[in-house]
C-alpha positions as CSV (number, residue, x, y, z in Angstrom):
1,M,79.3,226.4,-12.0
2,T,78.8,229.9,-10.6
3,G,77.3,231.5,-13.7
4,L,73.5,231.1,-13.8
5,A,73.0,232.5,-17.3
6,V,74.9,234.0,-20.2
7,A,73.7,236.2,-22.9
8,T,76.0,236.7,-25.9
9,R,75.4,238.5,-29.1
10,P,78.0,239.4,-31.7
11,A,78.5,243.2,-31.8
12,T,78.2,243.4,-35.6
13,T,77.6,247.1,-35.7
14,S,79.7,248.2,-32.7
15,T,83.3,247.9,-31.8
16,P,85.5,249.9,-29.4
17,R,85.6,253.4,-30.7
18,L,87.7,256.5,-30.0
19,T,85.8,259.7,-31.0
20,V,87.7,263.0,-31.4
21,D,85.6,266.1,-31.2
22,L,87.4,268.8,-33.3
23,G,84.8,271.3,-32.2
24,A,86.2,271.0,-28.7
25,V,89.7,271.5,-30.1
26,A,88.6,274.6,-31.9
27,R,87.0,276.1,-28.8
28,N,90.0,275.3,-26.6
29,T,92.4,276.8,-29.2
30,R,90.3,280.0,-29.3
31,A,90.3,280.3,-25.5
32,L,94.1,279.8,-25.4
33,A,94.8,282.2,-28.2
34,D,92.7,284.8,-26.4
35,R,94.7,284.2,-23.2
36,A,98.1,284.3,-24.8
37,S,99.9,287.7,-25.1
38,G,101.8,286.7,-28.3
39,E,101.5,284.1,-30.9
40,L,100.2,280.6,-30.2
41,M,102.2,277.6,-31.3
42,A,100.0,274.4,-31.6
43,V,102.1,271.5,-30.2
44,V,100.9,268.3,-31.9
45,K,103.5,265.9,-30.8
46,A,102.6,262.3,-30.0
47,D,100.0,262.3,-32.8
48,G,98.4,265.4,-31.4
49,F,98.3,263.9,-27.9
50,G,96.6,260.9,-29.4
51,H,93.9,262.9,-31.1
52,G,95.4,262.9,-34.6
53,A,98.2,265.3,-35.4
54,A,96.9,266.6,-38.7
55,D,93.4,267.0,-37.5
56,V,94.4,268.9,-34.4
57,A,96.9,271.0,-36.3
58,R,94.4,272.0,-39.0
59,T,91.8,272.8,-36.4
60,A,94.2,274.8,-34.2
61,L,95.5,276.8,-37.2
62,A,91.9,277.7,-38.2
63,H,91.2,279.0,-34.7
64,G,94.1,281.2,-33.6
65,A,97.3,279.2,-33.7
66,T,99.9,280.5,-36.2
67,R,102.5,277.7,-36.2
68,L,103.2,274.1,-35.2
69,G,105.5,272.4,-32.8
70,V,106.6,268.8,-32.4
71,T,109.4,266.9,-30.8
72,S,111.1,264.8,-33.6
73,L,112.0,265.6,-37.2
74,A,109.9,262.6,-38.2
75,E,106.8,264.2,-36.8
76,A,107.7,267.5,-38.5
77,F,108.2,265.8,-41.9
78,A,104.9,264.0,-41.5
79,L,103.2,267.4,-41.1
80,R,104.9,268.7,-44.2
81,D,103.8,265.5,-46.1
82,A,100.2,266.3,-45.0
83,G,100.5,269.7,-46.7
84,F,101.2,272.1,-43.8
85,V,103.2,275.1,-44.9
86,V,103.3,277.2,-41.7
87,P,106.4,277.3,-39.6
88,I,107.1,274.1,-37.8
89,L,109.6,273.7,-34.9
90,S,111.2,270.4,-33.8
91,W,113.0,270.5,-30.5
92,L,114.2,267.0,-29.5
93,N,116.7,265.4,-31.8
94,P,120.0,263.6,-31.5
95,V,123.2,265.1,-32.8
96,D,123.1,262.9,-35.8
97,A,119.5,263.7,-36.8
98,D,118.8,264.4,-40.5
99,F,119.4,268.2,-40.3
100,P,120.0,268.4,-44.1
101,A,116.5,267.1,-44.7
102,A,115.2,269.6,-42.1
103,A,116.8,272.4,-44.1
104,V,115.3,271.1,-47.4
105,R,111.9,270.8,-45.8
106,D,112.0,274.1,-44.0
107,V,111.7,272.8,-40.5
108,E,113.1,274.9,-37.7
109,V,115.1,273.1,-35.0
110,A,116.0,273.7,-31.4
111,V,119.7,273.7,-30.5
112,P,120.5,272.7,-26.9
113,S,124.3,272.2,-27.1
114,L,127.5,273.1,-28.9
115,A,127.5,269.6,-30.5
116,H,124.0,270.2,-31.9
117,L,125.0,273.6,-33.2
118,A,128.0,272.1,-35.0
119,A,125.8,269.5,-36.6
120,V,123.2,272.0,-37.7
121,A,125.7,274.5,-39.0
122,A,127.4,271.7,-41.1
123,A,124.2,270.8,-42.8
124,P,123.7,272.2,-46.4
125,G,121.4,275.1,-46.5
126,K,120.7,277.6,-43.7
127,L,118.5,276.3,-40.9
128,R,116.5,278.5,-38.7
129,I,117.3,277.6,-35.1
130,H,115.9,278.3,-31.6
131,L,118.6,278.2,-28.9
132,H,117.2,276.1,-26.0
133,V,118.2,276.9,-22.5
134,D,117.6,274.7,-19.5
135,A,115.3,276.8,-17.3
136,G,115.7,274.6,-14.3
137,M,114.6,271.1,-15.1
138,A,118.0,269.4,-15.7
139,R,116.4,267.8,-18.8
140,D,116.6,269.2,-22.3
141,G,118.3,272.5,-23.0
142,A,121.8,273.9,-22.5
143,E,123.1,274.2,-19.0
144,P,123.7,277.8,-17.8
145,T,127.4,277.2,-17.6
146,E,127.4,276.4,-21.4
147,W,124.9,279.1,-22.4
148,T,127.3,282.0,-23.0
149,A,129.6,279.8,-25.2
150,L,126.6,278.5,-27.1
151,C,125.3,282.0,-27.8
152,R,128.7,283.2,-29.0
153,A,129.2,280.2,-31.2
154,A,125.7,280.6,-32.6
155,R,126.5,284.2,-33.4
156,R,129.7,283.2,-35.3
157,A,127.7,280.6,-37.2
158,E,125.1,283.2,-38.1
159,Q,127.8,285.6,-39.3
160,R,129.1,282.8,-41.6
161,S,125.5,282.4,-42.9
162,D,125.4,278.8,-41.6
163,V,122.3,279.3,-39.5
164,A,119.7,282.0,-38.6
165,V,119.0,282.3,-34.9
166,V,115.3,283.1,-34.8
167,G,114.4,282.1,-31.3
168,V,115.3,281.4,-27.7
169,M,113.2,278.8,-25.8
170,G,112.9,277.2,-22.4
171,H,110.5,275.1,-20.4
172,L,109.1,275.5,-16.9
173,G,109.2,272.5,-14.6
174,C,106.5,273.5,-12.1
175,A,104.0,275.6,-14.1
176,D,101.2,273.2,-13.1
177,D,101.5,274.7,-9.6
178,P,101.5,278.5,-10.3
179,A,102.6,279.2,-6.7
180,D,105.7,277.1,-6.8
181,A,108.9,279.2,-6.3
182,C,110.6,277.3,-9.1
183,N,108.5,279.2,-11.7
184,A,110.1,282.5,-10.5
185,R,113.5,280.9,-10.8
186,G,112.7,279.7,-14.3
187,R,111.5,283.1,-15.4
188,T,114.6,284.7,-14.1
189,R,116.9,282.2,-15.8
190,F,115.1,282.6,-19.1
191,A,115.3,286.4,-18.9
192,W,119.0,286.1,-18.2
193,A,119.4,283.7,-21.2
194,V,117.8,286.2,-23.5
195,E,120.1,289.0,-22.3
196,V,123.2,286.8,-22.8
197,A,122.0,286.0,-26.3
198,R,121.5,289.7,-27.1
199,A,124.9,290.5,-25.6
200,A,126.4,288.0,-27.9
201,G,125.0,290.0,-30.9
202,L,121.9,287.7,-31.5
203,R,118.5,289.2,-32.1
204,P,116.0,286.3,-31.8
205,R,112.6,287.5,-32.7
206,E,110.9,284.6,-31.0
207,R,111.1,284.0,-27.2
208,H,109.0,281.3,-25.8
209,L,108.8,279.7,-22.3
210,A,105.2,279.0,-21.5
211,A,103.4,275.8,-22.2
212,T,99.6,275.2,-21.5
213,A,99.7,275.8,-17.7
214,A,101.8,278.9,-17.8
215,T,99.8,280.3,-20.7
216,L,96.7,280.0,-18.6
217,T,98.1,281.3,-15.3
218,D,101.2,283.5,-15.8
219,P,101.3,286.3,-18.4
220,R,104.9,287.0,-17.3
221,T,105.9,283.8,-19.2
222,H,104.3,284.6,-22.5
223,H,107.0,286.6,-24.2
224,T,106.4,286.6,-28.0
225,M,104.9,283.1,-28.2
226,S,103.3,280.4,-26.1
227,R,103.5,276.6,-26.9
228,V,100.3,274.8,-26.2
229,G,99.6,271.1,-26.7
230,A,97.6,269.5,-23.9
231,G,95.3,272.5,-23.7
232,L,94.2,272.1,-27.3
233,V,92.7,268.7,-26.4
234,G,91.1,269.9,-23.2
235,I,93.8,269.2,-20.6
236,D,94.8,272.0,-18.1
237,P,97.6,270.8,-16.0
238,S,97.1,273.7,-13.6
239,G,93.5,272.8,-12.9
240,T,92.5,276.5,-13.1
241,T,90.6,276.6,-16.4
242,A,87.6,274.6,-17.7
243,L,88.7,273.4,-21.1
244,E,86.7,270.9,-23.1
245,P,88.1,267.3,-23.3
246,A,88.0,266.3,-27.0
247,M,88.2,262.5,-26.6
248,T,85.5,259.9,-25.9
249,L,86.3,256.2,-25.6
250,T,83.4,253.7,-25.9
251,A,83.0,250.0,-26.2
252,P,80.1,247.6,-26.7
253,L,79.2,245.0,-24.1
254,V,80.1,241.8,-26.0
255,Q,78.7,239.5,-23.2
256,V,76.4,239.9,-20.2
257,R,76.0,237.1,-17.6
258,R,74.0,236.8,-14.4
259,V,76.1,235.4,-11.5
260,R,75.6,234.4,-7.9
261,A,77.1,236.1,-4.9
262,G,80.7,235.0,-4.3
263,T,81.5,234.5,-8.0
264,P,85.3,235.0,-8.6
265,V,86.2,237.4,-11.4
266,G,89.2,237.5,-13.7
267,Y,92.9,236.6,-13.2
268,G,93.9,235.7,-9.7
269,H,90.2,236.0,-8.6
270,A,91.1,239.5,-7.5
271,H,87.4,240.2,-7.1
272,R,84.4,238.2,-5.8
273,T,80.9,239.4,-6.2
274,S,79.2,240.4,-2.9
275,R,75.7,239.7,-4.2
276,A,73.9,238.2,-7.2
277,T,74.5,240.6,-10.1
278,H,75.2,240.9,-13.8
279,L,78.7,241.1,-15.2
280,G,79.4,242.8,-18.5
281,L,82.4,242.2,-20.7
282,L,84.1,245.0,-22.7
283,P,86.6,244.2,-25.5
284,L,89.2,246.6,-24.3
285,G,92.2,246.2,-22.0
286,Y,95.7,247.3,-21.2
287,A,96.9,246.5,-24.7
288,D,94.5,249.3,-25.8
289,G,95.8,251.7,-23.3
290,L,93.6,251.2,-20.2
291,P,95.9,251.3,-17.2
292,R,96.0,248.0,-15.5
293,V,96.7,249.7,-12.2
294,A,93.2,251.2,-12.3
295,S,91.7,247.7,-11.8
296,E,89.1,247.7,-9.0
297,R,89.0,251.5,-8.9
298,A,87.8,252.5,-12.4
299,E,84.2,253.0,-13.6
300,V,82.4,253.2,-16.9
301,L,79.0,254.6,-17.8
302,V,76.2,252.1,-18.9
303,R,72.6,253.2,-19.4
304,G,73.4,256.5,-17.7
305,V,74.7,254.9,-14.6
306,R,78.3,254.6,-13.4
307,R,79.3,250.9,-13.1
308,P,82.5,249.7,-11.4
309,V,85.3,247.8,-13.2
310,V,85.7,244.5,-11.2
311,G,88.7,242.1,-11.3
312,R,91.9,242.9,-13.0
313,I,92.0,244.8,-16.3
314,S,93.3,242.2,-18.8
315,M,95.2,242.7,-22.0
316,D,92.0,242.7,-24.1
317,Q,89.1,242.6,-21.7
318,V,87.4,244.5,-18.8
319,V,84.6,243.1,-16.6
320,V,82.0,245.6,-15.3
321,D,79.5,245.0,-12.5
322,L,76.1,245.9,-14.0
323,G,74.1,245.4,-10.9
324,A,70.7,243.8,-10.6
325,E,69.4,245.7,-13.6
326,G,72.0,244.4,-16.0
327,A,72.1,245.4,-19.7
328,Q,72.0,243.8,-23.1
329,A,74.9,242.5,-25.1
330,G,75.6,245.1,-27.8
331,E,74.8,248.1,-25.6
332,I,77.5,250.8,-25.5
333,A,79.6,251.7,-22.4
334,T,81.4,255.0,-22.2
335,V,84.8,254.3,-20.8
336,F,85.6,258.0,-20.6
337,G,84.4,261.2,-22.2
338,P,84.0,265.0,-21.6
339,G,81.9,264.4,-18.5
340,P,78.6,266.3,-18.7
341,D,76.6,263.2,-19.3
342,G,78.0,261.6,-16.1
343,A,80.6,259.5,-17.8
344,P,84.0,259.2,-16.2
345,T,86.6,261.5,-17.6
346,A,90.2,260.9,-18.7
347,A,91.2,262.9,-15.6
348,E,89.3,260.4,-13.4
349,W,91.0,257.5,-15.1
350,A,94.3,259.2,-14.5
351,A,93.5,259.6,-10.8
352,W,92.5,255.9,-10.5
353,A,95.8,255.0,-12.1
354,G,97.9,257.5,-10.2
355,T,99.1,259.3,-13.3
356,I,98.2,262.3,-15.5
357,E,95.6,262.8,-18.2
358,H,98.3,263.1,-20.8
359,E,99.3,259.5,-20.3
360,V,95.7,258.3,-20.6
361,V,94.9,260.0,-23.8
362,T,98.2,259.3,-25.6
363,G,98.1,255.7,-24.5
364,I,95.0,254.5,-26.4
365,G,96.3,252.0,-28.9
366,A,96.1,252.0,-32.7
367,R,93.7,248.9,-32.8
368,V,90.9,251.1,-31.4
369,P,89.2,252.6,-34.5
370,R,89.1,256.4,-34.6
371,V,86.1,258.5,-35.5
372,V,86.7,262.3,-36.0
373,R,83.8,264.7,-35.6
374,A,84.4,268.0,-37.3
375,A,82.3,271.1,-37.8
376,A,81.2,271.7,-41.4
377,H,83.6,274.6,-42.0
378,L,86.5,272.4,-40.9
379,R,85.5,269.7,-43.4
380,A,85.4,272.3,-46.0
381,L,88.9,273.5,-45.2
382,A,90.1,269.9,-45.4
383,S,88.4,269.3,-48.8
384,E,89.9,272.5,-50.2
385,G,93.4,271.6,-49.0
386,R,93.7,274.8,-47.0
387,R,96.2,274.6,-44.1
């Protein structure tokens, strides 16, 4: 046997926990609203980037945002079910999406093709639509070769009172690097798309191109509205602005053992201890969203000290080298947090995994209990049902 001693204590009062700080969301929203030239759309797709769509939406609307954005109609309907009455835009739907329900529930939709326009125009009611142009990503949005035809068809549909064209939208592919030349090309294409729409007789009052990075770095992209999602929860893809991360992930040490030098750890014995040390076990793994590729690189905070993750991150477990000092079973490790206390951040976990913060924060699984910290005035808003 390589283990010399094992200390185990049921963590009866502590489990893995994801804490969302809505105060940080409020401050981020205010900073972004102050930076934006026009309105601020709070994008709360993917359950508010893993932070809780309704909580993030309510907080953002109380601190400078004026409307909400999501990808799917299902996300939009969930917000309506939660009582939100502000304008909501959904911009990623198949041609056979439930556009009749969108009309009934007063959800605005993006239209990226003639086929989508036909489906939307055929729905009962009169949907408000945002024509979506591909600004240079070859992803969502109408290609430039189709844009003129789409605008003219939308104008005919508008004259028949089948739709109301209220916006033109696009998305920049390189806004995280403000100096990239593709941003200038994207701005030029978007300006051209707006002029084509106007030449077709359309008068869209909303024009939006900027997401978080462009909102923070390029006023030329702001137009009448900016769409911000990642920035609300403390992520700045451009790396130019100090926003406040709103998510903290903690877990208790469910077991601590003292081991000899040369002890193999985890599957495949991917790690062997170089000295006598203490190993702590955390009840979290890749099934909870910790990227397995961060094995042997990631760190957590225990007793105010960074401790390395050793061995492979398993589906449900992570082993941490606690050094000669060790710790007690039941003590709490901070997996990631805002950072001022020395804990790793989601940005560091992203770097260890070779990915972006967005993937880390949206990947934390549903079996990790959520705790939401809200300022008193936000709790009052929620209790009064004000949105």
